[in-house]
LUMSETOR-693231 format. One line per field, with one value per residue (C-alpha): chain; x, y, z; residue number from 1. Coordinates in nm, 3 decimals, padded with zeros to 5 digits. Each point is the difference from the previous one (the first is absolute). Layout:
ch <- c(A,...)
X <- c(X,...)
Y <- c(Y,...)
Z <- c(Z,...)
i <- c(NUM,...)
// end
This chain:
ch <- c(A,A,A,A,A,A,A,A,A,A,A,A,A,A,A,A,A,A,A,A,A,A,A,A,A,A,A,A,A,A,A,A,A,A,A,A,A,A,A,A,A,A,A,A,A,A,A,A,A,A,A,A,A,A,A,A,A,A,A,A,A,A,A,A,A,A,A,A,A,A,A,A,A,A,A,A,A,A,A,A,A,A,A,A,A,A,A,A,A,A,A,A,A,A,A,A,A,A,A,A,A,A,A,A,A,A,A,A,A,A,A,A,A,A,A,A,A,A,A,A,A,A,A,A,A,A,A,A,A,A,A,A,A,A,A,A,A,A,A,A,A,A,A,A,A,A,A,A,A,A,A,A,A,A,A,A,A,A,A,A,A,A,A,A,A,A,A,A,A,A,A,A,A,A,A,A,A,A,A,A,A,A,A,A,A,A,A,A,A,A,A,A,A,A,A,A,A,A,A,A,A,A,A,A,A,A,A,A,A,A,A,A,A,A,A,A,A,A,A,A,A,A,A,A,A,A,A,A,A,A,A,A,A,A,A,A,A,A,A,A,A,A,A,A,A,A,A,A,A,A,A,A,A,A,A,A,A,A,A,A,A,A,A,A,A,A,A,A,A,A,A,A,A,A,A,A,A,A,A,A,A,A,A,A,A,A,A,A,A,A,A,A,A,A,A,A,A,A,A,A,A,A,A,A,A,A,A,A,A,A,A,A,A,A,A,A,A,A,A,A,A,A,A,A,A,A,A,A,A,A,A,A,A,A,A,A,A,A,A,A,A,A,A,A,A,A,A,A,A,A,A)
X <- c(00.000,00.099,00.064,00.067,00.308,00.016,-00.125,00.202,-00.185,00.174,-00.080,-00.055,-00.100,-00.185,-00.114,-00.360,00.016,00.256,-00.100,00.212,-00.230,00.055,00.376,-00.014,-00.198,00.255,00.293,-00.159,00.205,00.326,00.306,00.155,00.372,00.143,00.375,00.171,-00.102,00.171,-00.194,-00.316,-00.009,-00.135,-00.283,-00.124,00.026,-00.164,-00.285,-00.060,00.012,-00.256,-00.216,-00.007,00.245,00.225,00.335,00.349,00.319,00.342,00.301,00.360,00.031,00.227,-00.071,-00.166,-00.287,-00.053,-00.025,-00.240,-00.219,-00.011,-00.091,-00.283,-00.149,00.141,00.081,00.323,-00.078,-00.368,-00.034,00.366,00.264,00.334,-00.035,00.032,-00.251,-00.254,00.047,-00.058,-00.316,-00.152,-00.238,00.028,00.351,00.024,00.357,00.059,00.373,00.199,00.083,00.358,-00.128,-00.231,00.292,00.210,-00.275,-00.143,00.206,-00.119,-00.363,-00.041,-00.033,-00.299,-00.189,-00.191,-00.285,-00.311,00.155,-00.018,00.309,-00.091,00.207,-00.057,00.261,00.064,00.378,00.114,-00.213,00.060,00.376,00.023,00.324,00.156,-00.183,-00.034,-00.362,-00.172,-00.304,-00.100,-00.286,-00.242,-00.067,-00.191,00.215,-00.184,00.057,-00.178,00.199,-00.133,00.064,00.160,00.233,-00.079,-00.050,-00.273,-00.159,-00.047,-00.097,-00.260,-00.150,-00.033,-00.161,-00.244,00.109,00.228,00.267,-00.014,00.194,00.088,-00.041,00.143,-00.006,00.330,-00.090,-00.337,00.067,-00.313,-00.257,-00.074,00.283,-00.215,-00.253,00.280,00.179,-00.315,-00.071,00.354,-00.024,-00.317,00.120,00.327,-00.211,-00.009,-00.247,-00.024,00.223,00.097,00.140,00.362,00.282,00.312,00.211,-00.214,-00.024,00.375,00.065,-00.255,00.107,00.372,-00.065,-00.241,00.230,00.299,-00.222,-00.280,-00.083,00.338,00.311,-00.129,-00.198,00.294,00.232,-00.242,-00.052,00.376,00.042,-00.266,00.102,00.365,-00.095,-00.203,00.275,00.256,-00.197,-00.017,-00.335,-00.005,-00.006,-00.355,-00.126,00.178,-00.136,-00.356,-00.011,00.158,-00.130,-00.248,-00.252,00.023,-00.052,-00.244,-00.219,00.040,00.054,-00.303,-00.214,00.143,-00.084,-00.350,-00.112,00.295,00.252,-00.268,-00.175,00.320,00.065,-00.355,00.066,00.318,00.059,-00.021,00.369,00.086,-00.229,00.175,00.341,-00.098,-00.151,00.293,00.273,-00.135,00.086,00.356,00.052,-00.169,00.221,00.312,-00.051,-00.140,00.353,00.076,-00.313,00.079,00.344,-00.145,-00.260,00.257,00.230,-00.286,-00.101,00.348,00.071,00.264,-00.196,-00.064,00.370,00.083,-00.259,00.121,00.365,-00.021,-00.267,00.185,00.321,00.069,00.037,-00.318,-00.191,00.294,00.039,-00.375,00.004,00.283,-00.199,-00.317,00.196,00.134,-00.357,-00.110,00.288,-00.045,-00.114,-00.316,-00.130,00.120,-00.209,-00.287,00.021,-00.040,-00.283,-00.193,00.024,-00.170,-00.303,-00.322,-00.059,00.332,-00.046,-00.123,00.292,00.243,-00.134)
Y <- c(00.000,00.364,00.193,00.373,00.085,00.375,00.066,-00.277,-00.314,-00.334,-00.365,-00.185,-00.359,-00.051,-00.308,00.112,-00.031,-00.284,-00.238,-00.268,-00.268,00.139,-00.003,-00.358,-00.108,00.156,-00.166,-00.337,-00.190,00.184,-00.099,00.312,-00.050,00.261,00.023,00.150,-00.003,00.314,00.327,-00.025,-00.378,-00.106,00.253,-00.046,-00.380,-00.047,00.233,-00.189,-00.333,00.125,00.112,-00.350,00.051,-00.287,00.144,-00.146,00.166,-00.009,00.063,-00.112,-00.301,00.039,00.370,00.178,00.092,-00.366,-00.077,00.292,-00.137,-00.339,00.167,00.180,-00.331,-00.048,-00.367,-00.103,-00.203,00.094,00.379,00.099,-00.061,00.119,00.308,-00.180,-00.271,00.253,00.203,-00.311,-00.093,00.348,00.142,00.340,00.083,00.271,00.121,00.132,-00.046,00.314,00.223,-00.126,-00.355,00.036,00.099,-00.294,-00.262,00.124,-00.228,-00.299,00.112,00.089,-00.358,-00.058,00.301,-00.203,00.123,00.116,00.036,00.319,00.169,00.220,00.268,00.216,00.252,00.155,-00.007,-00.297,00.086,00.376,-00.037,-00.296,00.133,-00.052,-00.316,-00.189,-00.082,-00.010,-00.235,-00.213,00.148,-00.293,00.051,00.256,00.238,00.182,00.188,00.038,00.213,00.028,00.344,-00.137,-00.266,-00.369,-00.001,00.262,-00.191,-00.294,00.196,00.209,-00.311,-00.170,00.314,00.006,00.335,-00.075,00.225,00.216,-00.122,00.127,-00.219,00.002,-00.209,-00.012,-00.276,-00.164,-00.309,-00.193,00.282,-00.082,00.188,00.271,-00.236,-00.223,00.305,00.126,-00.346,-00.030,00.347,-00.094,-00.339,00.141,00.235,00.335,00.256,00.152,00.006,00.309,-00.003,00.082,-00.118,-00.200,00.311,00.232,-00.257,-00.032,00.373,00.084,-00.294,00.074,00.370,-00.073,-00.245,00.230,00.296,00.048,-00.367,-00.104,00.202,00.353,-00.078,-00.190,00.291,00.264,-00.205,-00.005,00.370,00.114,-00.249,00.108,00.370,-00.049,-00.204,00.266,00.252,-00.217,-00.174,-00.351,-00.306,-00.079,00.351,00.020,-00.336,00.067,00.338,-00.143,-00.353,-00.116,00.282,-00.026,-00.376,-00.047,00.307,00.244,-00.231,-00.201,00.313,00.064,-00.358,00.039,00.314,00.187,00.269,00.267,-00.231,-00.049,00.377,00.061,-00.227,00.154,00.319,00.339,00.049,-00.325,00.094,00.333,-00.162,-00.265,00.250,00.240,-00.264,-00.259,00.218,00.048,-00.375,-00.060,00.255,-00.130,-00.359,00.061,00.011,-00.330,-00.162,00.140,-00.159,-00.323,-00.040,00.059,-00.257,-00.251,00.083,-00.019,-00.337,00.112,-00.134,-00.330,-00.042,00.064,-00.259,-00.268,00.064,00.005,-00.268,-00.243,00.000,-00.323,00.189,00.205,-00.146,00.043,00.364,00.053,-00.140,00.239,00.299,-00.108,-00.064,00.355,00.132,-00.251,00.093,00.377,00.192,00.110,-00.348,-00.151,00.271,-00.101,-00.359,00.118,00.239,-00.279,-00.216,00.280,00.021,-00.082,-00.325,-00.126,00.104,-00.337,-00.192,00.251,-00.034)
Z <- c(00.000,-00.039,00.323,00.025,00.206,00.044,-00.351,-00.164,-00.113,00.060,-00.073,00.327,00.082,00.329,00.187,-00.045,-00.378,-00.010,00.278,00.162,-00.143,-00.350,00.053,00.129,-00.307,-00.238,00.179,00.076,-00.261,00.059,00.199,00.148,00.060,00.238,-00.059,00.301,00.365,00.121,00.026,-00.213,-00.045,00.341,00.020,-00.355,-00.002,00.341,-00.092,-00.323,00.180,00.251,-00.294,-00.145,-00.285,-00.113,00.110,00.011,00.120,-00.161,00.223,00.027,00.229,00.300,00.051,00.291,-00.228,-00.091,00.372,00.043,-00.280,00.171,00.329,-00.182,-00.108,-00.349,-00.054,-00.179,-00.310,00.011,00.025,00.047,-00.267,-00.125,-00.220,-00.334,00.082,00.124,-00.320,-00.210,00.189,00.007,-00.260,00.168,00.121,00.263,-00.033,00.352,00.039,00.082,-00.296,-00.002,00.048,-00.300,-00.220,00.121,-00.037,-00.331,-00.232,00.204,00.007,-00.367,-00.137,00.230,-00.142,-00.254,-00.219,00.181,00.345,00.205,00.140,00.296,00.168,00.308,-00.111,-00.340,00.050,-00.208,-00.303,00.006,00.039,-00.237,-00.150,00.344,00.107,-00.330,00.091,-00.340,00.005,-00.300,-00.205,00.047,00.373,00.204,00.205,00.279,00.323,00.333,00.242,00.358,00.149,00.312,00.132,-00.024,00.376,-00.037,-00.289,00.236,00.312,-00.182,-00.157,00.337,00.139,-00.291,-00.143,-00.296,-00.149,-00.312,-00.303,-00.345,-00.308,-00.352,-00.316,-00.186,-00.242,-00.077,-00.209,00.101,-00.002,00.364,00.170,00.158,00.160,00.129,00.141,00.171,00.142,00.137,00.150,00.184,00.131,00.137,00.213,-00.182,00.131,-00.346,-00.308,-00.198,-00.352,-00.082,-00.225,00.086,-00.056,00.211,00.277,00.038,-00.035,00.270,00.218,-00.002,00.054,00.284,00.176,-00.020,00.078,00.250,00.062,00.137,-00.085,00.058,00.313,00.152,-00.075,00.134,00.317,00.055,-00.074,00.247,00.270,-00.026,00.010,00.318,00.164,-00.097,00.205,00.311,-00.040,00.149,-00.231,00.111,-00.069,-00.335,-00.113,00.115,-00.175,-00.317,-00.053,00.261,-00.036,-00.378,-00.022,00.289,-00.046,-00.287,-00.298,00.112,-00.030,-00.348,-00.099,00.139,-00.185,-00.144,00.091,00.050,00.250,00.194,00.004,00.121,00.298,00.137,00.197,-00.168,00.077,-00.177,-00.290,-00.046,00.009,-00.255,-00.242,00.030,-00.036,-00.242,-00.301,00.123,00.029,-00.338,-00.175,00.174,-00.115,-00.350,-00.153,00.174,-00.145,-00.344,00.017,00.138,-00.275,-00.270,00.161,-00.007,-00.357,-00.150,00.162,00.249,00.297,-00.179,-00.071,00.366,00.113,-00.241,00.076,00.379,00.040,-00.228,00.203,00.193,00.328,-00.052,00.294,00.237,-00.104,00.035,00.353,00.089,-00.128,00.180,00.319,-00.011,00.002,00.265,00.229,-00.032,00.307,-00.177,-00.075,00.326,00.164,-00.227,00.122,00.358,-00.088,-00.176,00.313,00.192,-00.227,00.191,-00.191,00.137,00.361,00.123,-00.146,00.151,00.356)
i <- c(1,2,3,4,5,6,7,8,9,10,11,12,13,14,15,16,17,18,19,20,21,22,23,24,25,26,27,28,29,30,31,32,33,34,35,36,37,38,39,40,41,42,43,44,45,46,47,48,49,50,51,52,53,54,55,56,57,58,59,60,61,62,63,64,65,66,67,68,69,70,71,72,73,74,75,76,77,78,79,80,81,82,83,84,85,86,87,88,89,90,91,92,93,94,95,96,97,98,99,100,101,102,103,104,105,106,107,108,109,110,111,112,113,114,115,116,117,118,119,120,121,122,123,124,125,126,127,128,129,130,131,132,133,134,135,136,137,138,139,140,141,142,143,144,145,146,147,148,149,150,151,152,153,154,155,156,157,158,159,160,161,162,163,164,165,166,167,168,169,170,171,172,173,174,175,176,177,178,179,180,181,182,183,184,185,186,187,188,189,190,191,192,193,194,195,196,197,198,199,200,201,202,203,204,205,206,207,208,209,210,211,212,213,214,215,216,217,218,219,220,221,222,223,224,225,226,227,228,229,230,231,232,233,234,235,236,237,238,239,240,241,242,243,244,245,246,247,248,249,250,251,252,253,254,255,256,257,258,259,260,261,262,263,264,265,266,267,268,269,270,271,272,273,274,275,276,277,278,279,280,281,282,283,284,285,286,287,288,289,290,291,292,293,294,295,296,297,298,299,300,301,302,303,304,305,306,307,308,309,310,311,312,313,314,315,316,317,318,319,320,321,322,323,324,325,326,327,328,329,330,331,332,333,334,335,336,337,338,339,340,341,342,343,344,345,346,347,348,349,350,351)
// end
């Protein structure tokens, strides 16, 4: 259906018009092979399994993620296989390995992409940056995308809570004439709240910009900047953390999620309102050059090259753990761990 978003009409698929029963009917003869059980794999596969879809998982044996799949109820030799065997068995192949993993496994996967199959992505990376990844699908298969706007953990949690999570969808190649209905059906059974139309290119450009920007990179950097400024002027760790992170995550952002920024502003003090209205433009203007540079870096492939280079190194996971440990061990996030223990819901266990 067409929905008006601030004067711009967009194609949207909702669960009202595309019911779960309709999705189940479309997918009843399919075998959905989920390749990769890292970030998106668990949430999407478990949701589909709960929705009655014939799902199998492909994962490398002997890894922690293989053990996690077993713990989640996937049965080796029945619903859990090595990557190649799962790809051979699947009629719909959900390619959910990491971006670097997709590049590495592509030569092995390609022979299993036989006529009439569907190749599904949750990220436009490999197709958009095909000159870097070498991921060029054969012409006789459908190539589609459903990209949940959240982590795989959230995909699963929201499904269990009955709310779902919004996803974008795109059709890159429609060899069978049924790509759109298959895409919509997959979007519904993985637990999407609604699906909005995009392209592979636009999905990856917005996704990489968002992750490096406000969703993760920018907010992490702004948290650090304000916390450090408060500490520099003698504020205690607890006060600095509460005024920087805790109030944002436990109060204000929830009001924004509920009814928007204007609703949040209407529910804070007049002093806070004045400060927000006077300073938001200064922050916007200060970071616009950064976002301009970021988007260009995404568009010209620089960010993709960095991802493929760093994530393909044999010591990638060790280096990643070192970087994450640095954040974990910082005063700011050690303070956060203590603050979280003091939240009311944790009082009883702390007594």
